[in-house]
N, C-alpha and C positions, 0 to 999 in steps of 0.2 A: 503493499499501499505506499502509495507515495501522494505528494500534496495534489498533484492533479488528476493521475489516475490510478485505479487500482487493478493488476492484472492476475490471472489465473493459470498455471502451468500446470497441467494435471500430466502426468504418465501411467500407464496400464501398465501394470509391470508383468501382465503374462502377455500380451501384444506388442508391447513397446509401442502403442497408437498414444500419441501427445494430443492433448485438450489444450486450447487455447483458447481462452476470454478474456472479457476488457470492460470496463464500468469507471463512468467518472468518479472521482473521488467526493468524499462528503466530509471536509474535515471537523465542522460542528457534530456530525454525529459519523464516527470511524465505521463502528458496527455496520451498519446501511450499507455503505458501499462494498464489504464482504459480502453482505446478505445478496446485493446488486451482482455480483461477479459469480457469485456461486450458482444463481436461477439462470443468469446469461449463459453458462459454461451446460444449460440441459441434461446435468448429469443427475440422477438417482441420489437421493440420500445415502441409501444403501450402498453405493458403488462407490464411496468414499473411506478409504482402509485408511490414510490418516491426512493430516491437514498443518504446514507450516507456514507459520504467518511472520513476515517480516513487515513491521510498520515505522513510521516516523513521526510517531506521536510523540516521543520525549524529545527526540533531535527537536521539533518545531518547537516543544514550549520551553527549551532552554533559548533557541535562535530568538523566538519572540518576545521570550521573558514573561511568560505567558504562565510560569508554574506556582505553585504552592507560596507562601510567606513561611519563611524557615526562622524559627527560633533555636541560634546556637548556642550550647553547652560546651565550656571547655575549661579547663585547668585553670585559676587563679593565677592573673598576668600572662596568659595568653590569648586573649580575646581579640586582640589585632592582627593573628597569624594568617586570615585569610584577607586581609588588607596589606599586609606588607609584603607576604606571594614572598617571590624570589627576583634575584637583582638581575635575571635574564632579562634583555633588551630586546625586542623586534627588529627597531630598528637603532644602532647604537649612538649615532650621532643628531639624533632629532630631537629637538628640544618641544616639539608637538607632541610627541608620543606618550599616550597614557596608558596605566595599569588595564588589564581586563576588569571589570566592574565585578566584584562577588555577585552570587546568588544571595546575599544575606546583608540586610542592614547592620552597620555598626550598633544601632540601638538594640537591636533585637539578640544581639552576643549577650551572650549571661558567663559569669563566673562560679565555681564552688571550689573554696578552700580546700583543696586534695592534692596529694603526691603520690607517684610513683616515679620509681626511680628508673634507672636504664637498665637495673635488672629484672625488673617485676618486683621490688620489695616496695612495702607501703610505707613510707615516709610519715606522710599527714593522713591518718585515717579520716573517712567519710563519716562524719557525725549525720546525727538525728536534727538537728540546731541547723545545720547545712540545707539537708534536703527540703526541711521546713522553708528555709528560705527562700529557697529556688521556688519551690510550689509559689510562693507568694510573688517571687518576680515573673513567673510565666502568669500569674494572675492577672498583673499588672499592665503586662504586654495584650494581654487577652482585652481587657477594658471592656466587658460586656460583650465583644465581638462574636460571631458563631466561629467555632472550630473547624466548621467543612473544610476551609482552604487555608488551613494553619499545619504546622509540623514541624518535629522537632530532629535536630539532628546532634548528636553527642560524641565529642573527641576530646580524650582525656588523653593526659601527657603520659604514653607508653604503656596504653591500655592494652596493645597489640600485644604485649606481654605478661600482663596480669590485667584482664577484663573486670575482675568486682566491683570496681568502684560503676564502672558504665552499667553492669548491670543492676545494681542498686538503685541505679538513678531511674532506667527503665519501671523497675517494676513499680518504684514509688508514683511518675510520673503517669505511669498507666490505670493506676489506683486512684490518681486526684483526674486526670483527664481519658477516660478510655476511648474517648474518639477522636483523639489526636493520635497519628502515628509516630513513632518515633524508631528513629535509624540510628547505629552503633556503629563507631569507626572500627572496632576490633572484628565486627562481620562483615562491614562493608568492604571495608580495606584492609585488611591484616599486616600494613607494611608500616617501614621505619619512616621515619620524617613526619612531623606533624602537619605540615602546609598540604603534601601530597595527600595525606589519609582525611586530612579534615576537608579539604576543596571536595574530594569525592565523595565524601558523608553530605555533605549539605546539598553537591547534585542529587545524591539517591534522593532525598528529603524532598527537594524541589519538584521532581517529577512524579513523587512515590502517587499523589492523587490521582495527577493526569491518569497515569498508565492503570491504575486499579478501577477508575470508570471504564478505561477502553476493553481492560480484561474482562469487567461485569456487563458489558454490550456485546462481549463478542459471547460469552456463555450464553444470553437470553437469545442471542439471533440463530444461535447454531443450535438451541433447542425448538426455537419457534421452525426452521427450516426442516427438524427432525433429523439430525446429524446428531450420530451417537459415537463417532469415529475417536480416539486419540488426537489431541492438538495440541500443539505447542509454538514457542514463541522463539524468532530468531534471535539470538544474541551479538552483542558489538563483535564475537570474536570467530564468529560463523558458527557456533554451537547453536545447541536448543537448551531453552529452558521449559519446564511445566509452567503452565499459568498460576500454579499458586507461590512458585518459586519467584517468577518476573512481578509477581505483585510485593513480593518482601524484599526484593533486592531490585529495583528498576535500573539503576546504574549499568547494570548490565546491558541493557537493550536500549542504548544511545544511539547506537549506532547501526539497530536491528534495520533499520531498511535502508 
């Protein structure tokens, strides 16, 4: 599925015959185009043994800056990491070049007083008061607004070595804000270096509601069409992800289309 057209290419595994269909895309209702191209193929629902979907939904959300509002939670003293970024410059001598704009606002970057060292040992434990203060800070950011398009990204220092504090934060936040999705850096990108891990986690949270709505729409469309075959989404690396996995870690679908 692209922004202009949705194409279907089917292979009959027995005869080797190719089936090709095409339908205009429907960006506002991506599942509608999928239903249209399946209908255009004139294949019976029972003829489908498997379905692989490639989609630009997550890509477009980032390019158009139409993703969710992200609340970024990190270790005390590191809230500016998404903004400092790296010293890499696209144009070394240009005085007009600007750093890429982060997918989070600085006012939505929150800190917690905890610390894990480079070996994964806890130096500053995460206390109940810290969690209570964090909930208060999130409530202040919500300020009575609906949580349907708000997400939380958590990236603590060296959490890829010891995720205990990130897990505690997620459990506490889900207990108070059950409708807000939470992305954890040790699950999304368990890698060294805070900027890369943090920016990837922010991107994961940013596109999560968009991709979840897309997957939900696809499920409904396939049910209406009577398709009961297994289906997966194409990942950025060319592999496949089950729908439930794509919903949990949508950052892997950003280059799907």
